C-alpha positions in Angstrom: 0.0 0.0 0.0 1.5 3.4 -0.9 2.3 5.6 2.0 0.6 8.9 2.4 2.5 12.2 2.3 0.4 14.5 4.4 -1.1 13.8 7.9 -4.6 14.6 9.1 -4.8 18.1 10.6 -1.7 19.3 8.6 -2.0 22.8 7.1 -0.8 22.8 3.5 -1.6 24.5 0.2 -4.2 22.9 -2.1 -4.8 23.7 -5.8 -8.3 25.0 -6.5 -10.0 22.7 -9.1 -9.9 24.1 -12.6 -7.1 26.7 -11.9 -3.4 26.9 -11.2 -3.9 28.8 -7.9 -3.1 27.3 -4.5 -4.8 28.2 -1.2 -4.3 27.3 2.4 -6.2 24.1 3.4 -6.4 21.7 6.3 -6.1 18.0 5.7 -9.2 16.3 7.1 -8.8 12.7 6.0 -7.2 10.4 3.4 -8.8 7.6 1.4 -6.3 4.8 0.9 -8.2 3.2 -2.0 -8.7 6.3 -4.2 -5.6 8.0 -2.8 -7.6 11.2 -2.4 -7.3 13.7 0.4 -10.3 15.5 1.8 -9.4 19.1 2.6 -11.1 22.2 3.9 -10.5 25.6 2.6 -10.6 28.7 4.7 -14.2 29.6 3.6 -15.4 26.1 4.7 -15.5 24.5 1.3 -14.6 20.8 1.5 -13.2 19.0 -1.6 -11.3 15.9 -2.5 -7.8 16.5 -4.0 -5.1 14.3 -5.5 -1.8 14.2 -3.8 -0.1 16.1 -6.7 -2.5 19.0 -6.2 -1.3 19.5 -2.6 2.0 21.2 -1.7 3.6 21.9 1.7 3.7 25.5 2.9 7.5 25.5 2.7 7.3 25.2 -1.0 5.7 28.6 -1.3 8.3 31.2 -0.8 8.0 34.7 -2.1 10.3 35.4 -4.9 12.2 38.6 -5.4 11.1 40.7 -8.3 12.7 43.7 -9.7 9.4 45.3 -10.7 6.4 46.2 -8.7 4.2 46.8 -11.7 0.6 45.7 -11.1 -0.7 46.0 -14.6 -2.8 43.1 -16.0 -0.1 42.0 -18.4 2.5 41.9 -15.6 0.1 40.0 -13.3 -0.4 37.5 -16.1 3.2 37.0 -16.9 4.6 36.5 -13.4 4.1 33.0 -12.1 5.4 33.9 -8.6 3.0 36.9 -8.4 -0.1 34.6 -8.9 0.9 32.5 -6.0 2.0 35.4 -3.7 -1.5 36.8 -4.1 -3.2 33.7 -2.6 -5.6 34.6 0.2 -4.4 34.0 3.7 -0.7 34.2 2.8 1.3 35.3 5.9 2.8 38.8 6.0 6.5 39.3 5.6 8.4 42.3 7.1 11.8 43.7 6.3 13.6 46.9 6.1 13.4 48.6 2.7 13.9 51.9 1.2 11.1 54.5 1.3 9.9 53.8 -2.2 10.2 50.0 -1.8 8.4 50.1 1.5 5.5 52.2 -0.1 5.1 49.6 -2.9 5.2 46.8 -0.3 2.5 48.5 1.7 0.3 48.8 -1.4 0.9 45.1 -2.1 0.1 43.9 1.4 -3.0 46.1 1.5 -4.3 44.7 -1.8 -3.6 41.2 -0.5 -5.6 41.9 2.7 -8.5 43.5 0.8 -8.7 40.7 -1.7 -8.8 37.8 0.8 -11.4 36.0 -1.3 -13.5 33.1 -2.2 -12.7 32.3 -5.8 -15.6 32.2 -8.1 -14.4 31.3 -11.7 -16.1 33.6 -14.2 -16.4 31.6 -17.4 -16.5 34.0 -20.3 -16.4 32.2 -23.6 -16.0 34.2 -26.8 -19.1 32.8 -28.3 -22.2 34.7 -29.4 -24.5 33.0 -26.9 -22.3 31.7 -24.2 -24.2 31.4 -20.9 -23.1 31.3 -17.3 -25.5 29.1 -15.4 -26.6 28.3 -11.9 -26.7 24.5 -12.0 -27.6 24.8 -15.6 -29.5 28.1 -15.4 -28.2 31.0 -17.6 -27.6 34.2 -15.7 -29.1 37.4 -17.0 -26.7 39.6 -19.0 -26.9 43.2 -19.9 -27.6 44.5 -23.4 -24.0 45.2 -24.2 -23.1 41.6 -23.6 -21.3 42.1 -20.3 -22.4 40.2 -17.3 -24.1 42.4 -14.6 -21.4 43.9 -12.3 -21.6 43.6 -8.6 -20.5 46.6 -6.5 -18.3 44.3 -4.5 -16.7 42.6 -7.5 -13.8 43.6 -9.7 -13.1 41.7 -12.9 -9.4 41.7 -14.0 -9.3 41.3 -17.8 -6.3 39.8 -19.5 -4.4 41.7 -22.2 -4.9 38.8 -24.6 -8.4 37.8 -25.6 -7.5 34.2 -25.8 -7.4 34.0 -22.0 -10.9 35.4 -21.6 -12.3 32.0 -20.9 -10.2 31.6 -17.7 -10.8 34.8 -15.9 -11.9 34.8 -12.3 -14.2 37.0 -10.3 -12.7 37.8 -6.9 -15.4 38.3 -4.3 -14.0 40.3 -1.4 -15.0 39.3 2.1 -13.9 42.7 3.5 -14.8 46.2 2.6 -12.8 47.9 -0.2 -11.3 51.0 1.5 -8.5 52.4 -0.6 -8.5 50.0 -3.5 -10.1 52.4 -5.9 -7.2 54.9 -5.7 -4.7 52.2 -6.1 -6.4 50.7 -9.1 -7.2 53.9 -10.9 -4.4 53.4 -13.5 -5.4 49.8 -14.0 -9.0 50.7 -14.6 -7.9 53.1 -17.4 -6.1 50.2 -19.0 -9.1 48.0 -18.7 -11.4 50.7 -20.1 -9.3 51.1 -23.2 -8.9 47.4 -23.9 -12.3 46.1 -22.6 -14.3 47.2 -25.6 -11.9 45.3 -27.9 -12.1 42.2 -25.7 -15.8 42.2 -25.5 -16.2 42.8 -29.2 -14.1 39.7 -29.7 -16.4 37.8 -27.4 -19.4 38.6 -29.5 -17.8 37.1 -32.6 -18.0 33.4 -33.2 -14.8 31.7 -32.2 -13.3 29.3 -34.7 -12.3 26.9 -32.0 -11.4 27.4 -28.3 -11.8 23.9 -27.1 -11.7 20.4 -28.4 -14.7 19.6 -30.6 -17.1 16.9 -29.5 -17.8 13.6 -31.1 -14.2 13.3 -32.5 -14.3 16.6 -34.3 -14.9 16.9 -38.0 -14.1 13.3 -38.9 -16.3 12.0 -36.1 -19.2 14.2 -37.0 -19.0 13.1 -40.7 -18.9 9.4 -39.8 -21.8 9.8 -37.4 -23.9 11.4 -40.1 -23.2 8.5 -42.5 -23.1 5.7 -40.0 -26.0 6.4 -37.7 -28.8 6.3 -40.3 -27.3 3.1 -41.7 -27.1 1.6 -38.2 -30.7 2.4 -37.5 -31.8 0.6 -40.7 -29.7 -2.4 -39.9 -31.1 -2.5 -36.4 -34.7 -2.5 -37.7 -33.9 -5.2 -40.3 -32.3 -7.3 -37.6 -35.5 -7.0 -35.5 -37.6 -8.4 -38.3 -35.6 -11.6 -38.5 -36.8 -14.8 -36.8 -33.5 -15.1 -34.9 -32.1 -11.6 -34.4 -28.7 -12.9 -33.1 -25.5 -11.0 -33.5 -24.2 -13.9 -35.5 -26.8 -13.2 -38.1 -25.5 -9.7 -38.6 -25.7 -8.0 -41.1 -29.3 -9.0 -42.1 -30.4 -9.4 -45.7 -30.8 -6.0 -47.3 -33.9 -5.0 -49.3 -33.8 -3.6 -52.7 -33.4 0.2 -52.9 -36.7 0.5 -54.8 -38.4 -1.1 -51.7 -37.1 1.7 -49.4 -38.6 4.7 -51.2 -42.1 5.6 -52.1 -43.1 9.2 -52.8 -46.6 8.7 -51.3 -45.0 7.7 -48.0 -42.9 10.9 -48.1 -46.1 12.8 -48.6 -47.6 11.1 -45.6 -44.7 12.2 -43.5 -45.0 15.8 -44.7 -48.7 15.7 -43.9 -47.8 14.6 -40.3 -45.1 17.2 -39.8 -47.3 20.1 -41.0 -50.3 18.9 -39.0 -48.2 19.2 -35.9 -47.0 22.6 -37.1 -50.6 23.7 -37.4 -51.4 22.5 -33.8 -48.3 24.4 -32.6 -49.5 27.6 -34.1 -53.0 27.4 -32.5 -53.5 30.3 -30.0 -54.1 28.0 -27.0 -52.0 27.4 -24.0 -50.0 30.0 -22.0 -47.1 31.9 -23.3 -43.9 31.9 -21.1 -40.4 33.4 -21.4 -37.3 31.3 -21.9 -33.9 31.7 -20.3 -32.2 35.0 -20.9 -29.9 35.4 -23.9 -26.6 37.2 -23.9 -28.2 40.4 -24.9 -30.7 40.2 -22.0 -33.7 39.2 -24.2 -36.0 36.4 -23.3 -37.7 34.6 -26.2 -41.4 33.8 -25.8 -42.8 30.2 -26.2 -46.3 29.0 -26.3 -46.9 25.9 -24.2 -49.6 23.9 -26.0 -47.8 20.5 -26.5 -50.3 18.6 -24.3 -53.2 20.2 -26.3 -51.4 19.1 -29.5 -51.3 15.6 -28.1 -55.0 15.6 -27.4 -55.9 17.0 -30.8 -53.6 14.3 -32.4 -55.5 11.6 -30.5 -58.8 13.0 -31.8 -57.5 13.2 -35.3 -56.2 9.6 -35.2 -59.5 8.4 -33.8 -61.4 10.2 -36.5 -59.2 8.8 -39.2 -59.8 5.3 -38.0 -63.6 6.0 -37.8 -63.5 7.1 -41.4 -61.8 3.9 -42.5 -58.1 4.9 -42.5 -55.9 1.8 -42.1 -53.3 2.6 -39.4 -51.4 -0.6 -40.3 -50.3 1.3 -43.4 -47.6 2.7 -41.1 -46.4 -0.8 -40.1 -46.4 -2.1 -43.7 -44.3 0.9 -44.9 -42.2 1.3 -41.7 -38.8 1.3 -43.3 -40.0 3.6 -46.1 -41.3 6.0 -43.4 -38.0 5.9 -41.7 -36.2 6.9 -44.9 -38.8 9.6 -45.6 -38.1 11.1 -42.1 -34.4 10.9 -42.7 -34.7 12.6 -46.1 -36.7 15.4 -44.5 -34.1 15.8 -41.8 -31.3 16.2 -44.3 -33.3 18.9 -46.1 -34.1 20.7 -42.9 -30.5 20.6 -41.8 -29.4 22.0 -45.1 -31.9 24.9 -44.7 -30.6 25.5 -41.2 -27.0 25.6 -42.4 -27.8 28.1 -45.2 -29.8 30.4 -42.9 -27.1 30.3 -40.2 -24.6 31.6 -42.6 -26.3 34.9 -42.6 -27.2 34.9 -38.9 -25.6 37.6 -36.7 -22.8 36.5 -34.3 -25.0 37.0 -31.2 -27.5 34.4 -32.6 -24.9 31.6 -32.9 -24.6 28.7 -30.5 -21.6 28.3 -28.3 -20.7 25.0 -29.9 -20.3 26.3 -33.4 -16.7 26.0 -34.8 -16.5 27.7 -38.2 -16.1 24.4 -40.0 -18.9 23.7 -42.5 -19.1 20.0 -41.9 -19.0 20.1 -38.1 -21.4 23.0 -37.9 -23.8 21.3 -40.3 -23.8 18.4 -37.8 -23.8 20.3 -34.5 -25.8 23.3 -35.6 -24.7 27.0 -35.7 -27.8 29.0 -34.9 -29.1 28.7 -31.3 -32.8 29.7 -31.8 -33.7 29.5 -35.5 -37.1 31.1 -36.0 -39.4 31.9 -38.9 -41.3 34.8 -37.4 -42.5 33.4 -34.0 -42.2 29.8 -35.1 -39.3 28.3 -33.2 -38.0 25.4 -35.3 -35.9 23.8 -32.6 -38.4 24.1 -29.9 -41.1 22.7 -32.2 -39.1 19.7 -33.3 -38.0 18.8 -29.7 -41.5 17.7 -28.5 -44.0 17.6 -31.4 -43.5 15.5 -34.6 -41.1 12.9 -33.0 -42.3 12.6 -29.5 -46.0 12.5 -30.3 -45.2 10.3 -33.3 -43.5 7.9 -30.9 -46.9 7.4 -29.2 -48.6 6.8 -32.6 -46.0 4.3 -33.7 -46.5 2.4 -30.5 -50.2 2.2 -31.1 -49.7 0.9 -34.6 -47.3 -1.8 -33.3 -50.0 -2.9 -30.8 -52.5 -3.3 -33.6 -49.8 -5.0 -35.8 -49.1 -7.6 -33.0 -52.8 -8.5 -32.8 -52.9 -9.1 -36.6 -49.6 -10.8 -37.1 -50.0 -13.1 -34.2 -53.8 -13.5 -34.7 -54.6 -12.3 -31.2 -58.0 -11.1 -30.0 -56.2 -8.7 -27.6 -52.7 -7.4 -27.3 -50.2 -9.3 -25.1 -49.5 -8.2 -21.6 -45.9 -7.4 -22.6 -47.2 -5.0 -25.4 -49.6 -3.4 -23.0 -46.8 -2.7 -20.5 -44.5 -1.3 -23.1 -47.2 1.0 -24.5 -48.4 2.1 -21.1 -44.9 2.9 -19.8 -43.9 4.9 -22.9 -47.2 6.7 -23.2 -46.7 7.9 -19.6 -43.3 9.2 -20.5 -44.7 11.1 -23.6 -47.6 12.6 -21.6 -45.3 13.6 -18.8 -42.9 15.4 -21.2 -45.8 17.3 -22.8 -47.4 18.1 -19.5 -44.1 19.5 -18.1 -43.3 21.2 -21.4 -42.0 24.3 -19.7 -39.1 22.3 -18.2 -37.7 21.9 -21.7 -36.7 25.6 -21.7 -34.0 25.0 -19.1 -32.3 22.0 -20.9 -29.0 22.1 -22.7 -30.9 21.4 -26.0 -32.6 24.8 -25.8 -30.1 26.9 -23.9 -26.8 25.7 -25.3 -27.0 23.4 -28.4 -27.4 24.8 -31.9 -30.0 23.3 -34.2 -28.4 21.2 -36.9 -28.4 17.6 -38.1 -27.6 16.2 -34.7 -30.8 17.5 -32.9 -32.9 17.3 -36.0 -32.1 13.6 -36.6 -32.5 12.8 -32.9 -35.9 14.5 -32.7 -37.4 13.5 -36.0 -35.9 10.0 -36.7 -34.2 8.6 -33.6 -37.0 9.2 -31.1 -40.0 7.9 -33.0 -38.3 4.9 -34.6 -35.7 3.8 -32.0 -37.6 4.6 -28.8 -40.5 2.5 -30.2 -38.1 -0.4 -30.7 -39.4 -2.6 -27.9 -42.9 -2.5 -29.4 -41.6 -3.2 -32.9 -39.6 -6.1 -31.4 -42.7 -7.7 -29.8 -44.6 -7.8 -33.1 -42.2 -10.4 -34.4 -40.9 -11.9 -31.1 -43.8 -12.5 -28.6 -43.0 -12.9 -25.0 -45.4 -14.1 -22.4 -45.1 -12.2 -19.1 -46.6 -13.6 -15.9 -48.7 -11.3 -13.6 -46.0 -11.6 -10.9 -43.3 -10.5 -13.3 -45.6 -7.8 -14.6 -46.1 -6.5 -11.0 -42.4 -6.4 -10.4 -41.8 -4.5 -13.7 -44.6 -2.0 -12.8 -43.0 -1.4 -9.4 -39.6 -0.8 -11.0 -41.2 1.6 -13.5 -43.0 3.6 -10.8 -39.9 3.7 -8.7 -37.9 5.1 -11.7 -40.7 7.6 -12.6 -40.9 9.0 -9.0 -37.2 9.5 -8.9 -37.1 11.0 -12.4 -40.1 13.4 -11.9 -39.3 14.6 -8.4 -35.6 15.2 -9.2 -36.4 17.0 -12.4 -39.0 19.2 -10.7 -36.6 20.1 -8.0 -33.9 20.9 -10.5 -36.1 23.0 -12.8 -37.5 25.0 -9.9 -33.9 25.7 -8.8 -32.8 26.7 -12.3 -35.7 29.1 -12.7 -35.3 30.8 -9.4 -32.5 29.7 -7.1 -33.8 32.1 -4.4 -37.3 30.7 -4.3 -38.3 30.4 -0.6 -39.7 27.0 -1.3 -36.2 25.8 -2.0 -34.7 27.5 1.1 -34.2 24.1 2.8 -32.0 22.8 0.0 -28.2 23.1 0.4 -25.8 24.0 -2.4 -22.1 24.2 -3.0 -20.2 26.6 -5.3 -18.0 24.9 -7.9 -14.9 26.0 -9.7 -17.0 26.4 -12.9 -19.1 29.1 -11.4 -22.2 27.0 -10.8 -24.2 26.3 -7.6 -24.9 22.6 -7.3 -27.7 21.1 -5.3 -26.3 18.7 -2.7 -29.5 17.9 -0.7 -33.0 16.7 -1.4 -33.0 14.2 -4.3 -29.6 15.6 -5.3 -28.1 14.6 -2.0 -28.5 10.9 -2.7 -26.7 10.7 -6.0 -25.1 13.2 -8.3 -27.7 12.9 -11.1 -30.9 11.4 -9.7 -32.8 12.4 -12.8 -30.5 10.3 -14.9 -30.9 7.4 -12.5 -34.7 7.6 -12.8 -34.4 7.7 -16.6 -32.2 4.6 -16.7 -34.5 2.7 -14.3 -37.5 3.5 -16.6 -35.6 2.5 -19.7 -34.8 -0.9 -18.1 -38.5 -1.3 -17.2 -39.4 -0.7 -20.9 -37.1 -3.5 -22.0 -37.9 -6.2 -19.4 -41.3 -7.1 -20.9 -39.4 -8.3 -24.1 -37.7 -11.1 -22.1 -34.1 -12.2 -22.2 -33.8 -14.2 -25.4 -32.0 -11.5 -27.3 -30.1 -8.3 -26.4 -31.8 -6.2 -29.1 -34.6 -4.9 -26.9 -32.0 -3.7 -24.4 -30.2 -1.6 -27.0 -32.0 1.5 -25.8 -30.8 1.0 -22.2 -27.2 0.6 -23.5 -27.5 3.6 -25.8 -29.0 5.8 -23.1 -26.2 4.9 -20.6 -23.6 5.8 -23.2 -25.4 9.1 -24.0 -25.5 10.1 -20.3 -21.9 9.3 -19.8 -21.0 11.5 -22.8 -23.2 14.3 -21.6 -21.6 14.2 -18.1 -18.1 14.2 -19.6 
C-alpha cells in the first residue's frame, strides 16, 4: 500500500480545481483506496484533491522581483505573483527603502482586501455563451457584459485568448483604498475592454476540443447512424435476431422509397406545425440570452397531443388503415431521414447569414462540423421556433402513434384477440413518458438542447428520426418476437417503472425549480455548494443521494421498458445501453 505524504490536521496549500492557484487548506482525511485527500479551505469548502494537487507550505516562498508593476499584463506574466496573491498568505516584514516600502504596503493592503473566495467567471468568446446556476443562464446586460456587482472587480487579460479563464474575486472585507490604487489599471481595462468584449461577440473558430471526435467523427456519425438504424430494424424483423446473423439481408433500394410515404410524413409534420400555431396554452419566457432578451414560447404541447388523438380516432372511424404505417415502416424511416437532411441544409444556409449573437456556443466555423452540431441557437421563422417545435412535437407524439400501430400489428400478425401483456406494459410505460414530457413542457426551456446546443443535423435527426423509430423499438420487437409475461413478473416490472418515474419526476421538478429561481423560498431548505466552474450545485434533497438522480430515474424507466421483451435477445436492451452511453458522454 503506498504511504501517504500528508497527515490529518496538517495545514498545506491545495490547488483550486480548474485553476493553477493554491490556497491554504487543512487535511481532514485520506482515502487509501482512491488516494484522495479530503481538505477544507478557509471559507469552509470541503473538496477531495489528488496528492499532486497538494503542496507543503514550505514550497511557497516569495520570490524577489525587480518590478512592482501591477498591470494586468505583468500580473499574467509572473508565475510567482499569482501564488503570492493567494488569500491568507502570511505577511513578511523587512527593512526597505522608502519607495520599496511604499510599494510593499500597497501590495500587502491589496492582498488583505482581496482575501477571497474564488468564483471562476467563465466567459467564452461565443455569441450566446451562458453562465448558469446548476444549468440556469444568468441574465446579462444588453452590451453583452455580465451584470457587475458593486463588490466585484473583474481583472481582464491583455490577450483575448485568455478570456475564458478569468476569475471573479469576491472580497470578504470592505474595499477602503483599492479604488485609488487601481485607478491606473481601470484606465487600461477601459481602453482594452471594448476590444475584448467585441471579440467575445464574434464566433470563435475553436477554443476547445470539438465533441464527437471533431470533423471526422461528425462526418462518420452522419453517415453511420442512419445506416445503423436501418440495420437494427432489419435485424429486429428476423426470426433469430442474433448478433451472429449480422448483417441482415438488405432489401432492394426500390423497396425503401415511395413518394406517397414521403407525402404522408410531410402531412404529419405540417399537421403538428398547425397545432403548434394554435393560440391555445399559456405563453412563457425562456432563459435570458446574452443580450438580455427572453424569447417567448407557447406551451400547447399537451393540447397538440389531445388534438392528435382526436385526429387519429377520427381517421380510424372514417376507415383509414393505421397498419399502413407498419407495412411501410422502413419507407417511413427513410422519408423522415430525407426530410431531416433537407431541414439541416436549410438551417445551415440560414445560419450563414445569422448575426454572431444568434450563434450557439458549440459552433466551430467548420462547415461539416457546424452542419452536424448546428450553428444557430434559436432559428425562428417569425414566431415559429424550429428547434423548440421539433423537440417535442413530430417525433415525441409520433412515438406514441407508432407504438399504437405496433400494438395493432401484433394483434394481426400473431392472430390475437387482444394485445399481449408485454405489449400493453411497453405501450403504457412509454405513453406515460410522452404525456409527462408534454405536461411538463416548460421544463424543456432550461435544458441544454434549448439553452446551449445549436439546431443542426444532430438534434434534427434525434428529434425526427431517432425518437419515433428507435424509442419504439421494444414495441416493434414484440410484433415479431412475442414474450409471455406472468402477472407476478408484470407486477415487479410495474413497481420498477413507478420507482424510476418517481425519482425522475421529483428530481427534475426540483432541478427545474432551482434553475428558474434559485432564491425561491420553497427551496430554502436545499443546500448548495459553489463549484470552480461558477455554478451552484444542489447537494441535498434528491440531489443529496446521487449526483444525477434524474439520470438514475431515466435509466430505471428504460430498463422497465425493455424487461417485458424477455431475455432471449439483447436487441430490446439496445435503448438502455445507448442511453447509458449518452448520459456518460453528456456528463463528460
